[in-house]
BADRENFI-650969 format. One record per atom (N, C-alpha, C): residue in three letters; x, y, z. Coordinates in steps of 0.1 Angstrom, whole numbers, padded with zeros to 4 digits, always signed. Layout:
N
ALAXYZ...
This chain:
68
MET+1190+0907+0893MET+1185+0917+0901MET+1181+0927+0896PRO+1171+0938+0897PRO+1168+0952+0892PRO+1178+0959+0891THR+1182+0966+0886THR+1188+0979+0890THR+1183+0994+0898SER+1191+0999+0903SER+1188+1008+0912SER+1176+1019+0904SER+1182+1022+0890SER+1175+1028+0880SER+1161+1023+0879ASN+1158+1010+0872ASN+1150+1002+0874ASN+1139+1007+0890GLU+1146+1003+0899GLU+1140+1007+0907GLU+1133+1022+0910ALA+1143+1029+0906ALA+1136+1041+0906ALA+1127+1047+0896ASP+1129+1043+0883ASP+1118+1040+0872ASP+1101+1034+0882ILE+1107+1024+0890ILE+1091+1019+0892ILE+1086+1029+0907LEU+1093+1036+0911LEU+1090+1042+0920LEU+1084+1055+0917LEU+1089+1061+0903LEU+1081+1072+0896LEU+1067+1067+0888ALA+1068+1056+0886ALA+1054+1051+0879ALA+1046+1045+0891LEU+1046+1042+0903LEU+1037+1044+0914LEU+1034+1055+0916GLN+1040+1067+0914GLN+1036+1081+0917GLN+1030+1087+0908ALA+1032+1083+0896ALA+1022+1087+0885ALA+1011+1079+0890LEU+1005+1070+0890LEU+0993+1065+0890LEU+0990+1070+0904GLU+0995+1074+0915GLU+0988+1080+0923GLU+0986+1094+0923ARG+0992+1103+0914ARG+0985+1115+0908ARG+0973+1117+0899ASP+0976+1106+0888ASP+0964+1105+0874ASP+0959+1092+0878LYS+0948+1089+0882LYS+0940+1083+0886LYS+0934+1075+0873ASP+0933+1083+0862ASP+0925+1079+0847ASP+0936+1070+0842LEU+0950+1068+0844LEU+0962+1063+0840LEU+0958+1045+0845SER+0962+1040+0834SER+0962+1023+0834SER+0974+1023+0838ILE+0974+1009+0846ILE+0990+1005+0850ILE+0996+0998+0836ARG+0989+0994+0826ARG+0998+0995+0817ARG+1004+1006+0808ARG+0995+1012+0809ARG+1000+1022+0804ARG+1013+1032+0809VAL+1010+1030+0823VAL+1020+1037+0830VAL+1032+1026+0827ALA+1032+1012+0831ALA+1043+1004+0823ALA+1051+1012+0816GLU+1041+1010+0798GLU+1049+1012+0789GLU+1056+1026+0789ILE+1050+1038+0798ILE+1060+1049+0797ILE+1075+1050+0806TYR+1073+1041+0815TYR+1080+1040+0823TYR+1092+1028+0817GLU+1088+1022+0815GLU+1091+1009+0808GLU+1098+1002+0818VAL+1088+0994+0825VAL+1090+0984+0835VAL+1077+0975+0836CYS+1080+0963+0843CYS+1070+0952+0839CYS+1059+0956+0845ASP+1048+0957+0841ASP+1034+0959+0846ASP+1032+0950+0857ARG+1035+0935+0858ARG+1032+0928+0870ARG+1039+0934+0878THR+1054+0940+0879THR+1058+0941+0892THR+1049+0955+0897LEU+1048+0964+0888LEU+1039+0975+0893LEU+1029+0973+0900GLU+1018+0965+0896GLU+1011+0957+0901GLU+1013+0953+0917ARG+1023+0944+0917ARG+1027+0937+0929ARG+1030+0951+0935ARG+1042+0958+0934ARG+1044+0970+0944ARG+1032+0976+0946ARG+1024+0979+0940ARG+1008+0985+0943ARG+1004+0985+0950ARG+1005+0967+0953ARG+0996+0959+0964ARG+1001+0959+0978GLY+1015+0963+0975GLY+1024+0963+0989GLY+1033+0956+0987MET+1033+0944+0981MET+1045+0934+0981MET+1061+0941+0978PRO+1067+0940+0991PRO+1081+0946+0989PRO+1093+0937+0976ALA+1102+0945+0973ALA+1110+0941+0964ALA+1116+0927+0969ARG+1118+0913+0958ARG+1122+0903+0967ARG+1139+0906+0972ARG+1144+0914+0969ARG+1160+0920+0973ARG+1158+0923+0989ASP+1147+0936+0993ASP+1143+0937+1006ASP+1138+0928+1017ILE+1132+0916+1011ILE+1129+0902+1019ILE+1137+0895+1021PRO+1141+0894+1039PRO+1151+0884+1045PRO+1152+0869+1040ALA+1165+0864+1035ALA+1161+0849+1031ALA+1155+0838+1040ASN+1150+0831+1033ASN+1143+0819+1041ASN+1152+0807+1049SER+1163+0804+1045SER+1174+0802+1051SER+1185+0807+1060ARG+1175+0821+1061ARG+1185+0824+1073ARG+1185+0819+1087LYS+1193+0817+1095LYS+1197+0810+1108LYS+1195+0817+1123LEU+1201+0832+1117LEU+1202+0839+1130LEU+1191+0853+1126THR+1180+0858+1141THR+1174+0866+1139THR+1184+0882+1138ASP+1176+0890+1138ASP+1183+0902+1140ASP+1190+0907+1151LEU+1188+0905+1159LEU+1191+0908+1174LEU+1202+0900+1176GLU+1202+0887+1176GLU+1214+0877+1174GLU+1224+0880+1166GLU+1221+0887+1153GLU+1232+0890+1144GLU+1240+0905+1148LYS+1230+0913+1155LYS+1235+0927+1161LYS+1246+0921+1174THR+1241+0910+1180THR+1246+0908+1192THR+1263+0903+1187ILE+1260+0897+1179ILE+1277+0892+1171ILE+1285+0901+1168ILE+1275+0913+1160ILE+1287+0921+1154ILE+1288+0930+1167
């Protein structure tokens, strides 16, 4: 599981890509020491795995809030 510092590095790398259009994803990944594949996925809008609800989840958000 990625650490919060790695998540911060990914966000900084994405900001760097937005600021400087001449930088390549590979170069930014090298500078910020993050995986270039992860950077590309995030750039395309795919959320981090930890932010996606599990497939085996039995209750909806509303049902969960009702119980709690």
